[in-house]
mmCIF file of the protein (N, C-alpha, C, O) and its ligand, coordinates in Angstrom:
data_MODEL
# 
_entry.id   MODEL 
# 
loop_
_entity.id 
_entity.type 
_entity.pdbx_number_of_molecules 
1 polymer     1 
2 non-polymer 1 
# 
_entity_poly.entity_id                      1 
_entity_poly.type                           'polypeptide(L)' 
_entity_poly.nstd_linkage                   no 
_entity_poly.nstd_monomer                   no 
_entity_poly.pdbx_seq_one_letter_code       MREIITLQCGGCKRRNYSSTRNKKTQTEKLETKKFCPYCRKHTPHKEAK 
_entity_poly.pdbx_seq_one_letter_code_can   MREIITLQCGGCKRRNYSSTRNKKTQTEKLETKKFCPYCRKHTPHKEAK 
_entity_poly.pdbx_strand_id                 A 
# 
loop_
_entity_poly_seq.entity_id 
_entity_poly_seq.num 
_entity_poly_seq.mon_id 
_entity_poly_seq.hetero 
1 1  MET n 
1 2  ARG n 
1 3  GLU n 
1 4  ILE n 
1 5  ILE n 
1 6  THR n 
1 7  LEU n 
1 8  GLN n 
1 9  CYS n 
1 10 GLY n 
1 11 GLY n 
1 12 CYS n 
1 13 LYS n 
1 14 ARG n 
1 15 ARG n 
1 16 ASN n 
1 17 TYR n 
1 18 SER n 
1 19 SER n 
1 20 THR n 
1 21 ARG n 
1 22 ASN n 
1 23 LYS n 
1 24 LYS n 
1 25 THR n 
1 26 GLN n 
1 27 THR n 
1 28 GLU n 
1 29 LYS n 
1 30 LEU n 
1 31 GLU n 
1 32 THR n 
1 33 LYS n 
1 34 LYS n 
1 35 PHE n 
1 36 CYS n 
1 37 PRO n 
1 38 TYR n 
1 39 CYS n 
1 40 ARG n 
1 41 LYS n 
1 42 HIS n 
1 43 THR n 
1 44 PRO n 
1 45 HIS n 
1 46 LYS n 
1 47 GLU n 
1 48 ALA n 
1 49 LYS n 
# 
loop_
_struct_asym.id 
_struct_asym.entity_id 
A 1 
B 2 
# 
loop_
_chem_comp.id 
_chem_comp.type 
_chem_comp.mon_nstd_flag 
ALA 'L-peptide linking' y 
ARG 'L-peptide linking' y 
ASN 'L-peptide linking' y 
CYS 'L-peptide linking' y 
GLN 'L-peptide linking' y 
GLU 'L-peptide linking' y 
GLY 'peptide linking'   y 
HIS 'L-peptide linking' y 
ILE 'L-peptide linking' y 
LEU 'L-peptide linking' y 
LYS 'L-peptide linking' y 
MET 'L-peptide linking' y 
PHE 'L-peptide linking' y 
PRO 'L-peptide linking' y 
SER 'L-peptide linking' y 
THR 'L-peptide linking' y 
TYR 'L-peptide linking' y 
ZN  non-polymer         . 
# 
_pdbx_entity_nonpoly.entity_id   2 
_pdbx_entity_nonpoly.name        ? 
_pdbx_entity_nonpoly.comp_id     ZN 
# 
_pdbx_nonpoly_scheme.asym_id         B 
_pdbx_nonpoly_scheme.entity_id       2 
_pdbx_nonpoly_scheme.mon_id          ZN 
_pdbx_nonpoly_scheme.ndb_seq_num     1 
_pdbx_nonpoly_scheme.pdb_seq_num     101 
_pdbx_nonpoly_scheme.auth_seq_num    101 
_pdbx_nonpoly_scheme.pdb_mon_id      ZN 
_pdbx_nonpoly_scheme.auth_mon_id     ZN 
_pdbx_nonpoly_scheme.pdb_strand_id   A 
_pdbx_nonpoly_scheme.pdb_ins_code    . 
# 
loop_
_atom_site.group_PDB 
_atom_site.id 
_atom_site.type_symbol 
_atom_site.label_atom_id 
_atom_site.label_alt_id 
_atom_site.label_comp_id 
_atom_site.label_asym_id 
_atom_site.label_entity_id 
_atom_site.label_seq_id 
_atom_site.pdbx_PDB_ins_code 
_atom_site.Cartn_x 
_atom_site.Cartn_y 
_atom_site.Cartn_z 
_atom_site.occupancy 
_atom_site.B_iso_or_equiv 
_atom_site.pdbx_formal_charge 
_atom_site.auth_seq_id 
_atom_site.auth_comp_id 
_atom_site.auth_asym_id 
_atom_site.auth_atom_id 
_atom_site.pdbx_PDB_model_num 
ATOM   1   N  N  . MET A 1 1  ? -12.460 -6.972  13.053  1.00 0.00 ? 1   MET A N  1 
ATOM   2   C  CA . MET A 1 1  ? -11.398 -7.807  12.455  1.00 0.00 ? 1   MET A CA 1 
ATOM   3   C  C  . MET A 1 1  ? -10.628 -7.029  11.392  1.00 0.00 ? 1   MET A C  1 
ATOM   4   O  O  . MET A 1 1  ? -9.955  -7.620  10.547  1.00 0.00 ? 1   MET A O  1 
ATOM   5   N  N  . ARG A 1 2  ? -10.728 -5.736  11.438  1.00 0.00 ? 2   ARG A N  1 
ATOM   6   C  CA . ARG A 1 2  ? -10.035 -4.949  10.412  1.00 0.00 ? 2   ARG A CA 1 
ATOM   7   C  C  . ARG A 1 2  ? -8.707  -4.425  10.925  1.00 0.00 ? 2   ARG A C  1 
ATOM   8   O  O  . ARG A 1 2  ? -8.560  -4.047  12.088  1.00 0.00 ? 2   ARG A O  1 
ATOM   9   N  N  . GLU A 1 3  ? -7.755  -4.417  10.022  1.00 0.00 ? 3   GLU A N  1 
ATOM   10  C  CA . GLU A 1 3  ? -6.417  -3.953  10.361  1.00 0.00 ? 3   GLU A CA 1 
ATOM   11  C  C  . GLU A 1 3  ? -6.051  -2.793  9.444   1.00 0.00 ? 3   GLU A C  1 
ATOM   12  O  O  . GLU A 1 3  ? -6.200  -2.877  8.225   1.00 0.00 ? 3   GLU A O  1 
ATOM   13  N  N  . ILE A 1 4  ? -5.579  -1.728  10.037  1.00 0.00 ? 4   ILE A N  1 
ATOM   14  C  CA . ILE A 1 4  ? -5.170  -0.575  9.234   1.00 0.00 ? 4   ILE A CA 1 
ATOM   15  C  C  . ILE A 1 4  ? -3.748  -0.802  8.730   1.00 0.00 ? 4   ILE A C  1 
ATOM   16  O  O  . ILE A 1 4  ? -2.842  -1.107  9.504   1.00 0.00 ? 4   ILE A O  1 
ATOM   17  N  N  . ILE A 1 5  ? -3.573  -0.650  7.444   1.00 0.00 ? 5   ILE A N  1 
ATOM   18  C  CA . ILE A 1 5  ? -2.256  -0.848  6.853   1.00 0.00 ? 5   ILE A CA 1 
ATOM   19  C  C  . ILE A 1 5  ? -1.820  0.422   6.121   1.00 0.00 ? 5   ILE A C  1 
ATOM   20  O  O  . ILE A 1 5  ? -2.637  1.280   5.787   1.00 0.00 ? 5   ILE A O  1 
ATOM   21  N  N  . THR A 1 6  ? -0.540  0.513   5.887   1.00 0.00 ? 6   THR A N  1 
ATOM   22  C  CA . THR A 1 6  ? 0.020   1.644   5.156   1.00 0.00 ? 6   THR A CA 1 
ATOM   23  C  C  . THR A 1 6  ? 0.582   1.130   3.839   1.00 0.00 ? 6   THR A C  1 
ATOM   24  O  O  . THR A 1 6  ? 1.242   0.091   3.795   1.00 0.00 ? 6   THR A O  1 
ATOM   25  N  N  . LEU A 1 7  ? 0.314   1.870   2.767   1.00 0.00 ? 7   LEU A N  1 
ATOM   26  C  CA . LEU A 1 7  ? 0.828   1.492   1.460   1.00 0.00 ? 7   LEU A CA 1 
ATOM   27  C  C  . LEU A 1 7  ? 2.059   2.335   1.125   1.00 0.00 ? 7   LEU A C  1 
ATOM   28  O  O  . LEU A 1 7  ? 2.028   3.566   1.149   1.00 0.00 ? 7   LEU A O  1 
ATOM   29  N  N  . GLN A 1 8  ? 3.123   1.634   0.816   1.00 0.00 ? 8   GLN A N  1 
ATOM   30  C  CA . GLN A 1 8  ? 4.411   2.273   0.593   1.00 0.00 ? 8   GLN A CA 1 
ATOM   31  C  C  . GLN A 1 8  ? 4.804   2.172   -0.878  1.00 0.00 ? 8   GLN A C  1 
ATOM   32  O  O  . GLN A 1 8  ? 4.701   1.111   -1.494  1.00 0.00 ? 8   GLN A O  1 
ATOM   33  N  N  . CYS A 1 9  ? 5.257   3.296   -1.423  1.00 0.00 ? 9   CYS A N  1 
ATOM   34  C  CA . CYS A 1 9  ? 5.648   3.328   -2.821  1.00 0.00 ? 9   CYS A CA 1 
ATOM   35  C  C  . CYS A 1 9  ? 6.871   2.438   -3.051  1.00 0.00 ? 9   CYS A C  1 
ATOM   36  O  O  . CYS A 1 9  ? 7.827   2.469   -2.277  1.00 0.00 ? 9   CYS A O  1 
ATOM   37  N  N  . GLY A 1 10 ? 6.827   1.644   -4.126  1.00 0.00 ? 10  GLY A N  1 
ATOM   38  C  CA . GLY A 1 10 ? 7.956   0.780   -4.446  1.00 0.00 ? 10  GLY A CA 1 
ATOM   39  C  C  . GLY A 1 10 ? 9.137   1.543   -5.023  1.00 0.00 ? 10  GLY A C  1 
ATOM   40  O  O  . GLY A 1 10 ? 10.251  1.020   -5.056  1.00 0.00 ? 10  GLY A O  1 
ATOM   41  N  N  . GLY A 1 11 ? 8.914   2.773   -5.480  1.00 0.00 ? 11  GLY A N  1 
ATOM   42  C  CA . GLY A 1 11 ? 9.982   3.562   -6.072  1.00 0.00 ? 11  GLY A CA 1 
ATOM   43  C  C  . GLY A 1 11 ? 10.748  4.371   -5.042  1.00 0.00 ? 11  GLY A C  1 
ATOM   44  O  O  . GLY A 1 11 ? 11.962  4.216   -4.911  1.00 0.00 ? 11  GLY A O  1 
ATOM   45  N  N  . CYS A 1 12 ? 10.048  5.242   -4.304  1.00 0.00 ? 12  CYS A N  1 
ATOM   46  C  CA . CYS A 1 12 ? 10.722  6.160   -3.387  1.00 0.00 ? 12  CYS A CA 1 
ATOM   47  C  C  . CYS A 1 12 ? 10.547  5.758   -1.930  1.00 0.00 ? 12  CYS A C  1 
ATOM   48  O  O  . CYS A 1 12 ? 11.118  6.387   -1.038  1.00 0.00 ? 12  CYS A O  1 
ATOM   49  N  N  . LYS A 1 13 ? 9.770   4.728   -1.687  1.00 0.00 ? 13  LYS A N  1 
ATOM   50  C  CA . LYS A 1 13 ? 9.556   4.194   -0.344  1.00 0.00 ? 13  LYS A CA 1 
ATOM   51  C  C  . LYS A 1 13 ? 8.770   5.123   0.578   1.00 0.00 ? 13  LYS A C  1 
ATOM   52  O  O  . LYS A 1 13 ? 8.739   4.929   1.793   1.00 0.00 ? 13  LYS A O  1 
ATOM   53  N  N  . ARG A 1 14 ? 8.146   6.118   -0.008  1.00 0.00 ? 14  ARG A N  1 
ATOM   54  C  CA . ARG A 1 14 ? 7.322   6.991   0.815   1.00 0.00 ? 14  ARG A CA 1 
ATOM   55  C  C  . ARG A 1 14 ? 5.968   6.345   1.052   1.00 0.00 ? 14  ARG A C  1 
ATOM   56  O  O  . ARG A 1 14 ? 5.460   5.590   0.223   1.00 0.00 ? 14  ARG A O  1 
ATOM   57  N  N  . ARG A 1 15 ? 5.403   6.661   2.202   1.00 0.00 ? 15  ARG A N  1 
ATOM   58  C  CA . ARG A 1 15 ? 4.106   6.100   2.550   1.00 0.00 ? 15  ARG A CA 1 
ATOM   59  C  C  . ARG A 1 15 ? 3.013   7.080   2.163   1.00 0.00 ? 15  ARG A C  1 
ATOM   60  O  O  . ARG A 1 15 ? 2.785   8.082   2.842   1.00 0.00 ? 15  ARG A O  1 
ATOM   61  N  N  . ASN A 1 16 ? 2.350   6.780   1.074   1.00 0.00 ? 16  ASN A N  1 
ATOM   62  C  CA . ASN A 1 16 ? 1.399   7.722   0.504   1.00 0.00 ? 16  ASN A CA 1 
ATOM   63  C  C  . ASN A 1 16 ? -0.052  7.416   0.852   1.00 0.00 ? 16  ASN A C  1 
ATOM   64  O  O  . ASN A 1 16 ? -0.889  8.317   0.903   1.00 0.00 ? 16  ASN A O  1 
ATOM   65  N  N  . TYR A 1 17 ? -0.341  6.165   1.087   1.00 0.00 ? 17  TYR A N  1 
ATOM   66  C  CA . TYR A 1 17 ? -1.734  5.783   1.265   1.00 0.00 ? 17  TYR A CA 1 
ATOM   67  C  C  . TYR A 1 17 ? -1.898  4.894   2.485   1.00 0.00 ? 17  TYR A C  1 
ATOM   68  O  O  . TYR A 1 17 ? -0.992  4.161   2.883   1.00 0.00 ? 17  TYR A O  1 
ATOM   69  N  N  . SER A 1 18 ? -3.065  4.985   3.049   1.00 0.00 ? 18  SER A N  1 
ATOM   70  C  CA . SER A 1 18 ? -3.406  4.033   4.097   1.00 0.00 ? 18  SER A CA 1 
ATOM   71  C  C  . SER A 1 18 ? -4.702  3.344   3.706   1.00 0.00 ? 18  SER A C  1 
ATOM   72  O  O  . SER A 1 18 ? -5.545  3.914   3.014   1.00 0.00 ? 18  SER A O  1 
ATOM   73  N  N  . SER A 1 19 ? -4.839  2.139   4.152   1.00 0.00 ? 19  SER A N  1 
ATOM   74  C  CA . SER A 1 19 ? -6.000  1.357   3.779   1.00 0.00 ? 19  SER A CA 1 
ATOM   75  C  C  . SER A 1 19 ? -6.340  0.412   4.930   1.00 0.00 ? 19  SER A C  1 
ATOM   76  O  O  . SER A 1 19 ? -5.623  0.336   5.928   1.00 0.00 ? 19  SER A O  1 
ATOM   77  N  N  . THR A 1 20 ? -7.419  -0.282  4.770   1.00 0.00 ? 20  THR A N  1 
ATOM   78  C  CA . THR A 1 20 ? -7.751  -1.305  5.754   1.00 0.00 ? 20  THR A CA 1 
ATOM   79  C  C  . THR A 1 20 ? -7.855  -2.632  5.035   1.00 0.00 ? 20  THR A C  1 
ATOM   80  O  O  . THR A 1 20 ? -8.179  -2.687  3.849   1.00 0.00 ? 20  THR A O  1 
ATOM   81  N  N  . ARG A 1 21 ? -7.584  -3.674  5.746   1.00 0.00 ? 21  ARG A N  1 
ATOM   82  C  CA . ARG A 1 21 ? -7.767  -4.991  5.161   1.00 0.00 ? 21  ARG A CA 1 
ATOM   83  C  C  . ARG A 1 21 ? -8.466  -5.890  6.158   1.00 0.00 ? 21  ARG A C  1 
ATOM   84  O  O  . ARG A 1 21 ? -8.372  -5.745  7.377   1.00 0.00 ? 21  ARG A O  1 
ATOM   85  N  N  . ASN A 1 22 ? -9.150  -6.797  5.574   1.00 0.00 ? 22  ASN A N  1 
ATOM   86  C  CA . ASN A 1 22 ? -9.878  -7.767  6.370   1.00 0.00 ? 22  ASN A CA 1 
ATOM   87  C  C  . ASN A 1 22 ? -9.015  -9.009  6.527   1.00 0.00 ? 22  ASN A C  1 
ATOM   88  O  O  . ASN A 1 22 ? -8.673  -9.675  5.549   1.00 0.00 ? 22  ASN A O  1 
ATOM   89  N  N  . LYS A 1 23 ? -8.678  -9.300  7.741   1.00 0.00 ? 23  LYS A N  1 
ATOM   90  C  CA . LYS A 1 23 ? -7.786  -10.435 8.007   1.00 0.00 ? 23  LYS A CA 1 
ATOM   91  C  C  . LYS A 1 23 ? -8.381  -11.770 7.557   1.00 0.00 ? 23  LYS A C  1 
ATOM   92  O  O  . LYS A 1 23 ? -7.666  -12.700 7.184   1.00 0.00 ? 23  LYS A O  1 
ATOM   93  N  N  . LYS A 1 24 ? -9.676  -11.828 7.605   1.00 0.00 ? 24  LYS A N  1 
ATOM   94  C  CA . LYS A 1 24 ? -10.326 -13.102 7.264   1.00 0.00 ? 24  LYS A CA 1 
ATOM   95  C  C  . LYS A 1 24 ? -10.233 -13.417 5.776   1.00 0.00 ? 24  LYS A C  1 
ATOM   96  O  O  . LYS A 1 24 ? -9.977  -14.552 5.376   1.00 0.00 ? 24  LYS A O  1 
ATOM   97  N  N  . THR A 1 25 ? -10.449 -12.368 4.958   1.00 0.00 ? 25  THR A N  1 
ATOM   98  C  CA . THR A 1 25 ? -10.513 -12.611 3.519   1.00 0.00 ? 25  THR A CA 1 
ATOM   99  C  C  . THR A 1 25 ? -9.189  -12.365 2.827   1.00 0.00 ? 25  THR A C  1 
ATOM   100 O  O  . THR A 1 25 ? -8.958  -12.847 1.719   1.00 0.00 ? 25  THR A O  1 
ATOM   101 N  N  . GLN A 1 26 ? -8.319  -11.613 3.485   1.00 0.00 ? 26  GLN A N  1 
ATOM   102 C  CA . GLN A 1 26 ? -7.065  -11.237 2.835   1.00 0.00 ? 26  GLN A CA 1 
ATOM   103 C  C  . GLN A 1 26 ? -5.890  -11.618 3.721   1.00 0.00 ? 26  GLN A C  1 
ATOM   104 O  O  . GLN A 1 26 ? -5.628  -10.977 4.739   1.00 0.00 ? 26  GLN A O  1 
ATOM   105 N  N  . THR A 1 27 ? -5.209  -12.642 3.331   1.00 0.00 ? 27  THR A N  1 
ATOM   106 C  CA . THR A 1 27 ? -4.108  -13.133 4.155   1.00 0.00 ? 27  THR A CA 1 
ATOM   107 C  C  . THR A 1 27 ? -2.757  -12.767 3.562   1.00 0.00 ? 27  THR A C  1 
ATOM   108 O  O  . THR A 1 27 ? -1.760  -12.688 4.279   1.00 0.00 ? 27  THR A O  1 
ATOM   109 N  N  . GLU A 1 28 ? -2.725  -12.543 2.251   1.00 0.00 ? 28  GLU A N  1 
ATOM   110 C  CA . GLU A 1 28 ? -1.451  -12.214 1.610   1.00 0.00 ? 28  GLU A CA 1 
ATOM   111 C  C  . GLU A 1 28 ? -1.196  -10.721 1.656   1.00 0.00 ? 28  GLU A C  1 
ATOM   112 O  O  . GLU A 1 28 ? -2.094  -9.920  1.914   1.00 0.00 ? 28  GLU A O  1 
ATOM   113 N  N  . LYS A 1 29 ? 0.039   -10.375 1.401   1.00 0.00 ? 29  LYS A N  1 
ATOM   114 C  CA . LYS A 1 29 ? 0.422   -8.963  1.428   1.00 0.00 ? 29  LYS A CA 1 
ATOM   115 C  C  . LYS A 1 29 ? -0.233  -8.196  0.289   1.00 0.00 ? 29  LYS A C  1 
ATOM   116 O  O  . LYS A 1 29 ? -0.314  -8.651  -0.852  1.00 0.00 ? 29  LYS A O  1 
ATOM   117 N  N  . LEU A 1 30 ? -0.691  -7.023  0.657   1.00 0.00 ? 30  LEU A N  1 
ATOM   118 C  CA . LEU A 1 30 ? -1.386  -6.198  -0.313  1.00 0.00 ? 30  LEU A CA 1 
ATOM   119 C  C  . LEU A 1 30 ? -0.393  -5.505  -1.240  1.00 0.00 ? 30  LEU A C  1 
ATOM   120 O  O  . LEU A 1 30 ? 0.627   -4.975  -0.800  1.00 0.00 ? 30  LEU A O  1 
ATOM   121 N  N  . GLU A 1 31 ? -0.708  -5.521  -2.516  1.00 0.00 ? 31  GLU A N  1 
ATOM   122 C  CA . GLU A 1 31 ? 0.086   -4.752  -3.464  1.00 0.00 ? 31  GLU A CA 1 
ATOM   123 C  C  . GLU A 1 31 ? -0.838  -4.180  -4.522  1.00 0.00 ? 31  GLU A C  1 
ATOM   124 O  O  . GLU A 1 31 ? -1.616  -4.904  -5.142  1.00 0.00 ? 31  GLU A O  1 
ATOM   125 N  N  . THR A 1 32 ? -0.746  -2.880  -4.719  1.00 0.00 ? 32  THR A N  1 
ATOM   126 C  CA . THR A 1 32 ? -1.641  -2.245  -5.666  1.00 0.00 ? 32  THR A CA 1 
ATOM   127 C  C  . THR A 1 32 ? -0.939  -1.094  -6.365  1.00 0.00 ? 32  THR A C  1 
ATOM   128 O  O  . THR A 1 32 ? -0.021  -0.478  -5.822  1.00 0.00 ? 32  THR A O  1 
ATOM   129 N  N  . LYS A 1 33 ? -1.385  -0.819  -7.568  1.00 0.00 ? 33  LYS A N  1 
ATOM   130 C  CA . LYS A 1 33 ? -0.795  0.309   -8.311  1.00 0.00 ? 33  LYS A CA 1 
ATOM   131 C  C  . LYS A 1 33 ? -1.508  1.602   -7.939  1.00 0.00 ? 33  LYS A C  1 
ATOM   132 O  O  . LYS A 1 33 ? -2.726  1.732   -8.065  1.00 0.00 ? 33  LYS A O  1 
ATOM   133 N  N  . LYS A 1 34 ? -0.706  2.550   -7.477  1.00 0.00 ? 34  LYS A N  1 
ATOM   134 C  CA . LYS A 1 34 ? -1.250  3.845   -7.079  1.00 0.00 ? 34  LYS A CA 1 
ATOM   135 C  C  . LYS A 1 34 ? -0.380  4.950   -7.658  1.00 0.00 ? 34  LYS A C  1 
ATOM   136 O  O  . LYS A 1 34 ? 0.779   4.740   -8.017  1.00 0.00 ? 34  LYS A O  1 
ATOM   137 N  N  . PHE A 1 35 ? -0.977  6.133   -7.735  1.00 0.00 ? 35  PHE A N  1 
ATOM   138 C  CA . PHE A 1 35 ? -0.208  7.273   -8.204  1.00 0.00 ? 35  PHE A CA 1 
ATOM   139 C  C  . PHE A 1 35 ? 0.625   7.837   -7.062  1.00 0.00 ? 35  PHE A C  1 
ATOM   140 O  O  . PHE A 1 35 ? 0.100   8.171   -5.999  1.00 0.00 ? 35  PHE A O  1 
ATOM   141 N  N  . CYS A 1 36 ? 1.921   7.937   -7.294  1.00 0.00 ? 36  CYS A N  1 
ATOM   142 C  CA . CYS A 1 36 ? 2.813   8.513   -6.294  1.00 0.00 ? 36  CYS A CA 1 
ATOM   143 C  C  . CYS A 1 36 ? 3.140   9.951   -6.686  1.00 0.00 ? 36  CYS A C  1 
ATOM   144 O  O  . CYS A 1 36 ? 3.711   10.176  -7.754  1.00 0.00 ? 36  CYS A O  1 
ATOM   145 N  N  . PRO A 1 37 ? 2.795   10.926  -5.850  1.00 0.00 ? 37  PRO A N  1 
ATOM   146 C  CA . PRO A 1 37 ? 3.074   12.327  -6.183  1.00 0.00 ? 37  PRO A CA 1 
ATOM   147 C  C  . PRO A 1 37 ? 4.563   12.652  -6.156  1.00 0.00 ? 37  PRO A C  1 
ATOM   148 O  O  . PRO A 1 37 ? 4.985   13.651  -6.738  1.00 0.00 ? 37  PRO A O  1 
ATOM   149 N  N  . TYR A 1 38 ? 5.355   11.832  -5.498  1.00 0.00 ? 38  TYR A N  1 
ATOM   150 C  CA . TYR A 1 38 ? 6.796   12.071  -5.417  1.00 0.00 ? 38  TYR A CA 1 
ATOM   151 C  C  . TYR A 1 38 ? 7.507   11.534  -6.657  1.00 0.00 ? 38  TYR A C  1 
ATOM   152 O  O  . TYR A 1 38 ? 8.402   12.181  -7.202  1.00 0.00 ? 38  TYR A O  1 
ATOM   153 N  N  . CYS A 1 39 ? 7.097   10.346  -7.095  1.00 0.00 ? 39  CYS A N  1 
ATOM   154 C  CA . CYS A 1 39 ? 7.626   9.790   -8.343  1.00 0.00 ? 39  CYS A CA 1 
ATOM   155 C  C  . CYS A 1 39 ? 6.911   10.415  -9.550  1.00 0.00 ? 39  CYS A C  1 
ATOM   156 O  O  . CYS A 1 39 ? 7.406   10.353  -10.675 1.00 0.00 ? 39  CYS A O  1 
ATOM   157 N  N  . ARG A 1 40 ? 5.769   11.002  -9.305  1.00 0.00 ? 40  ARG A N  1 
ATOM   158 C  CA . ARG A 1 40 ? 4.915   11.609  -10.327 1.00 0.00 ? 40  ARG A CA 1 
ATOM   159 C  C  . ARG A 1 40 ? 4.519   10.590  -11.394 1.00 0.00 ? 40  ARG A C  1 
ATOM   160 O  O  . ARG A 1 40 ? 4.472   10.899  -12.585 1.00 0.00 ? 40  ARG A O  1 
ATOM   161 N  N  . LYS A 1 41 ? 4.245   9.410   -10.953 1.00 0.00 ? 41  LYS A N  1 
ATOM   162 C  CA . LYS A 1 41 ? 3.740   8.363   -11.842 1.00 0.00 ? 41  LYS A CA 1 
ATOM   163 C  C  . LYS A 1 41 ? 3.119   7.249   -11.017 1.00 0.00 ? 41  LYS A C  1 
ATOM   164 O  O  . LYS A 1 41 ? 3.204   7.230   -9.789  1.00 0.00 ? 41  LYS A O  1 
ATOM   165 N  N  . HIS A 1 42 ? 2.495   6.327   -11.725 1.00 0.00 ? 42  HIS A N  1 
ATOM   166 C  CA . HIS A 1 42 ? 1.925   5.180   -11.038 1.00 0.00 ? 42  HIS A CA 1 
ATOM   167 C  C  . HIS A 1 42 ? 3.014   4.163   -10.734 1.00 0.00 ? 42  HIS A C  1 
ATOM   168 O  O  . HIS A 1 42 ? 3.789   3.773   -11.607 1.00 0.00 ? 42  HIS A O  1 
ATOM   169 N  N  . THR A 1 43 ? 3.050   3.756   -9.508  1.00 0.00 ? 43  THR A N  1 
ATOM   170 C  CA . THR A 1 43 ? 4.042   2.767   -9.083  1.00 0.00 ? 43  THR A CA 1 
ATOM   171 C  C  . THR A 1 43 ? 3.335   1.688   -8.255  1.00 0.00 ? 43  THR A C  1 
ATOM   172 O  O  . THR A 1 43 ? 2.269   1.938   -7.692  1.00 0.00 ? 43  THR A O  1 
ATOM   173 N  N  . PRO A 1 44 ? 3.916   0.510   -8.182  1.00 0.00 ? 44  PRO A N  1 
ATOM   174 C  CA . PRO A 1 44 ? 3.335   -0.511  -7.299  1.00 0.00 ? 44  PRO A CA 1 
ATOM   175 C  C  . PRO A 1 44 ? 3.541   -0.129  -5.830  1.00 0.00 ? 44  PRO A C  1 
ATOM   176 O  O  . PRO A 1 44 ? 4.661   0.141   -5.396  1.00 0.00 ? 44  PRO A O  1 
ATOM   177 N  N  . HIS A 1 45 ? 2.465   -0.111  -5.095  1.00 0.00 ? 45  HIS A N  1 
ATOM   178 C  CA . HIS A 1 45 ? 2.541   0.205   -3.668  1.00 0.00 ? 45  HIS A CA 1 
ATOM   179 C  C  . HIS A 1 45 ? 2.331   -1.072  -2.881  1.00 0.00 ? 45  HIS A C  1 
ATOM   180 O  O  . HIS A 1 45 ? 1.395   -1.836  -3.116  1.00 0.00 ? 45  HIS A O  1 
ATOM   181 N  N  . LYS A 1 46 ? 3.228   -1.270  -1.946  1.00 0.00 ? 46  LYS A N  1 
ATOM   182 C  CA . LYS A 1 46 ? 3.146   -2.461  -1.112  1.00 0.00 ? 46  LYS A CA 1 
ATOM   183 C  C  . LYS A 1 46 ? 2.790   -2.105  0.314   1.00 0.00 ? 46  LYS A C  1 
ATOM   184 O  O  . LYS A 1 46 ? 2.981   -0.978  0.771   1.00 0.00 ? 46  LYS A O  1 
ATOM   185 N  N  . GLU A 1 47 ? 2.285   -3.070  0.974   1.00 0.00 ? 47  GLU A N  1 
ATOM   186 C  CA . GLU A 1 47 ? 1.965   -2.895  2.383   1.00 0.00 ? 47  GLU A CA 1 
ATOM   187 C  C  . GLU A 1 47 ? 3.250   -2.718  3.186   1.00 0.00 ? 47  GLU A C  1 
ATOM   188 O  O  . GLU A 1 47 ? 4.175   -3.523  3.087   1.00 0.00 ? 47  GLU A O  1 
ATOM   189 N  N  . ALA A 1 48 ? 3.291   -1.651  3.981   1.00 0.00 ? 48  ALA A N  1 
ATOM   190 C  CA . ALA A 1 48 ? 4.474   -1.396  4.798   1.00 0.00 ? 48  ALA A CA 1 
ATOM   191 C  C  . ALA A 1 48 ? 4.352   -2.156  6.118   1.00 0.00 ? 48  ALA A C  1 
ATOM   192 O  O  . ALA A 1 48 ? 3.256   -2.361  6.639   1.00 0.00 ? 48  ALA A O  1 
ATOM   193 N  N  . LYS A 1 49 ? 5.492   -2.561  6.636   1.00 0.00 ? 49  LYS A N  1 
ATOM   194 C  CA . LYS A 1 49 ? 5.493   -3.321  7.893   1.00 0.00 ? 49  LYS A CA 1 
ATOM   195 C  C  . LYS A 1 49 ? 5.252   -2.405  9.098   1.00 0.00 ? 49  LYS A C  1 
ATOM   196 O  O  . LYS A 1 49 ? 5.221   -2.876  10.235  1.00 0.00 ? 49  LYS A O  1 
HETATM 197 ZN ZN . ZN  B 2 .  ? 7.177   7.113   -5.117  1.00 0.00 2 101 ZN  A ZN 1 
# 
């Protein structure tokens, strides 16, 4: 029941991270703060479509 998702930087829109989510426990869109090497700072990363 796991789905592989891609985390996209909110600043430069680059896809820096990939993660998995459990459809059963997580129904809303994932958003997390991660370090973006392109922005060279922590930015909110959202799940890419
Ligand atoms: Zn970025």
